[in-house]
C-alpha positions in Angstrom: 14.2 -13.2 5.9 12.3 -9.9 5.4 9.2 -10.9 7.4 8.8 -14.0 9.7 5.6 -15.9 10.1 4.4 -13.8 13.0 4.9 -10.6 11.1 3.1 -12.1 8.0 0.2 -13.1 10.1 -0.1 -9.6 11.6 0.1 -8.0 8.2 -2.5 -10.2 6.7 -4.9 -9.6 9.6 -4.3 -5.8 9.0 -4.8 -5.8 5.2 -8.0 -7.9 5.7 -9.6 -5.1 7.8 -7.8 -1.9 6.6 -9.9 0.4 4.3 -8.6 1.5 0.9 -7.0 4.9 1.1 -9.0 6.3 -1.9 -12.7 6.4 -2.2 -13.6 4.9 -5.6 -17.0 4.9 -7.4 -15.6 2.5 -10.0 -13.1 -0.4 -9.8 -13.9 -0.7 -6.1 -12.5 -3.8 -4.3 -15.0 -6.3 -3.0 -15.0 -6.6 0.8 -16.6 -10.1 0.4 -13.1 -11.3 -0.5 -11.8 -10.4 3.0 -14.8 -11.7 4.8 -14.4 -15.1 3.1 -10.7 -15.4 3.9 -10.1 -18.4 6.2 -7.4 -18.5 8.9 -4.2 -20.2 7.7 -0.6 -20.8 8.7 1.2 -18.3 6.7 4.9 -18.7 5.6 7.6 -16.2 6.2 8.6 -13.8 3.3 12.0 -14.1 1.8 11.6 -12.0 -1.4 12.6 -8.6 -2.3 12.8 -6.0 0.4 10.7 -3.3 -1.3 7.5 -3.0 0.6 5.4 -3.0 -2.6 6.9 -6.5 -3.5 5.9 -7.7 0.0 2.5 -6.3 -0.1 1.8 -7.9 -3.5 3.0 -11.2 -2.1 0.7 -10.9 0.9 -2.3 -10.4 -1.4 -1.1 -13.4 -3.5 -1.1 -15.6 -0.3 -4.7 -14.5 0.4 -5.9 -15.3 -3.1 -4.2 -18.7 -3.2 -5.7 -19.8 0.1 -9.2 -18.4 -0.6 -11.9 -21.0 -0.8 -14.0 -19.1 -3.3 -11.4 -17.2 -5.4 -8.7 -18.6 -7.7 -5.4 -17.2 -8.8 -5.2 -17.6 -12.6 -2.0 -15.8 -13.2 0.1 -12.9 -12.0 2.7 -10.3 -13.3 1.9 -11.0 -17.0 3.6 -8.6 -19.4 1.6 -6.8 -22.1 3.7 -5.9 -25.1 3.2 -4.2 -28.5 5.7 -4.2 -31.4 8.4 -5.4 -29.1 7.7 -2.7 -26.5 6.5 -3.5 -23.0 3.3 -1.5 -22.2 3.1 -2.8 -18.6 2.4 -5.7 -16.4 -0.9 -6.9 -14.8 -0.6 -7.7 -11.2 -3.3 -10.4 -11.0 -5.9 -12.2 -13.0 -8.3 -13.8 -10.5 -11.4 -16.0 -11.1 -14.2 -14.8 -8.8 -16.9 -17.0 -7.2 -19.1 -16.5 -10.3 -16.4 -17.9 -12.6 -15.6 -14.5 -14.1 -12.1 -13.2 -14.6 -11.0 -10.1 -12.8 -8.0 -7.9 -13.4 -6.6 -6.8 -10.0 -4.0 -4.0 -9.4 -2.8 -3.6 -5.9 -0.5 -1.2 -4.1 0.5 -0.2 -0.5 1.4 3.4 0.0 2.2 5.9 2.8 1.4 9.6 2.1 1.9 12.8 4.1 -0.5 15.7 3.7 1.3 18.9 2.5 0.0 21.8 0.4 -2.6 20.6 -2.1 -1.4 16.9 -2.3 -0.5 13.8 -0.4 3.3 13.3 -0.7 5.4 10.1 -0.1 8.5 10.2 2.1 10.0 10.7 -1.3 8.1 13.9 -1.9 8.1 13.5 -5.8 5.7 10.5 -5.3 2.2 11.8 -4.8 -1.2 10.1 -4.2 -2.7 12.0 -7.1 -0.1 10.7 -9.6 -0.2 7.1 -8.3 -4.0 7.0 -8.4 -4.1 8.4 -11.9 -1.5 5.9 -13.1 -3.2 2.9 -11.5 -6.8 3.7 -12.4 -6.3 5.2 -15.9 -3.1 3.4 -17.1 -2.5 0.1 -15.3 -6.1 -1.0 -15.0 -6.7 -0.2 -18.6 -4.0 -2.6 -19.9 -6.5 -5.5 -19.9 -8.9 -3.4 -22.1 -6.1 -2.8 -24.7 -6.0 -4.4 -28.1 -2.5 -5.6 -27.3 -3.7 -7.4 -24.2 -6.7 -9.0 -26.0 -4.5 -10.1 -28.9 -1.9 -11.7 -26.5 -4.2 -13.2 -24.0 -7.5 -14.1 -25.8 -8.0 -17.0 -23.3 -8.2 -14.5 -20.4 -11.2 -12.3 -21.2 -11.5 -9.8 -18.3 -15.0 -9.1 -16.9 -14.1 -6.8 -14.0 -11.3 -4.6 -13.0 -10.5 -4.0 -9.3 -8.1 -1.5 -7.7 -6.8 -2.3 -4.1 -4.8 0.6 -2.7 -4.2 0.4 1.0 -1.8 2.1 3.4 -1.9 5.0 5.9 -2.2 8.7 5.5 -0.5 11.2 7.8 -1.3 14.8 8.8 0.9 17.2 10.6 -0.8 18.3 13.9 1.3 21.4 14.3 0.3 23.2 11.1 -3.1 24.0 9.5 -4.6 21.0 7.9 -4.4 21.5 4.1 -7.3 21.0 1.8 -6.5 18.4 -0.7 -9.1 18.3 -3.5 -8.0 15.1 -5.3 -8.3 12.2 -4.9 -11.0 11.8 -2.3 -9.6 9.7 0.6 -11.3 7.5 3.2 -11.3 9.2 6.6 -10.4 5.9 8.3 -7.0 5.8 6.4 -5.9 9.1 7.8 -4.5 7.6 11.0 -1.0 8.9 11.6 1.0 12.1 12.1 4.1 13.5 10.4 6.4 16.3 11.4 9.8 17.9 11.0 12.5 17.2 13.6 12.0 20.5 15.4 8.3 19.6 16.0 8.8 16.0 17.3 7.2 15.9 20.8 9.8 15.5 23.6 7.3 14.1 26.0 6.6 10.9 24.2 8.6 7.7 23.9 9.1 6.6 20.3 10.1 3.3 18.7 11.6 2.7 15.3 9.7 0.8 12.7 11.8 -1.2 10.2 10.4 -1.4 6.7 8.9 -4.8 7.2 7.0 -3.4 10.2 5.3 -0.5 8.4 2.0 -2.3 7.9 1.4 -3.7 11.4 3.8 -3.2 14.3 4.7 -5.9 16.8 4.7 -5.4 20.6 6.9 -2.5 21.8 9.3 -4.9 23.5 10.1 -6.2 20.0 11.0 -2.7 18.7 14.1 -0.6 19.0 13.7 2.7 20.9 14.0 5.7 18.6 16.5 8.5 19.3 16.4 11.5 17.0 19.9 12.1 15.4 20.4 15.4 13.7 20.8 16.3 11.0 18.1 13.9 9.8 19.0 12.7 6.3 16.0 10.5 5.5 12.4 10.1 6.7 12.0 7.8 9.6 8.8 5.8 10.4 8.2 5.5 14.1 5.5 4.7 16.6 4.8 6.4 19.9 4.0 4.9 23.2 0.3 5.3 22.6 0.4 3.3 19.3 0.2 6.3 17.0 2.4 6.1 13.9 4.5 9.1 12.8 6.9 10.0 10.0 9.6 12.4 10.9 11.1 14.0 7.8 14.2 16.1 7.1 13.8 19.8 7.7 14.2 20.3 3.9 11.2 18.0 3.1 9.3 18.2 0.8 11.9 20.2 -1.2 14.8 17.7 -0.5 16.2 16.0 -3.5 
C-alpha cells in the first residue's frame, strides 16, 4: 500500500487548506469546493506510486464524496485522426448543474536563477503552468473534443495546481518573473549537501509523505551520505521541509 488511511486523511486535510502555487486571474479553482467538503472515512491508496497519480486520486475521492459536486467522468482521451491529443483529468458537475473541466497537479519546485525547478531540474514551473493552462485546459475547447463528446459541453475550466515551493536561505533570493506564485506556497528550503545545517535534526520523507508528514516518531532519521546521487526530501525538527540536492544540481543529468 502506497498510503494508508491515516496518511490519506492527513493529505486530504492538507490539500483542502493549501493554497494553489500559482496566482491565476482565469481558471482559478473555487475555494467553495473545499469549504463544502464533509469529513469522511477515507480508504488507503494502493495505486501507482507516482505522486501525481496519488494526488489525482485524492482529488477524485473529494469529488466523489462531495454533497454538492458530482464526478461525471475522468481521464477521457481526446483524439483526432487516430492520434491522441491528450486526456482530460476530470469532468465535474457543479452545484449549478454546469459541467466543469478540471486539470489538477501536485508539484514541488526549487527557486534557482530565473525559474522554479523540480528536483529533476529540466522540469520547471513555467513550462508546467504553460502546458496546463494553454494546452491541457484548452482540450475541452477543441473541435476534436466537441465532436467526440457532444453530450459533455463544458461551461467552466479550472486549474488546481498545489504543492510547495522552496528557496535556498544561503544564497541571494532570485527574482523569478513568471509565473506569479502565491506567497503562502513558498514554505520550504533547499540546499546543496555542503550547505545542510549540522545543528538540526532531520528526518527522511518517503514519497508518500511529501504532502503532509506524520509525527516524527513515525519517520526515519536522515543521515547525509556522500556523494549524494539524487535529491532527498527531508523535514527538520522544527517542521520545516527541505530538499537537499546533489552538488551538480541543477546541471546534473
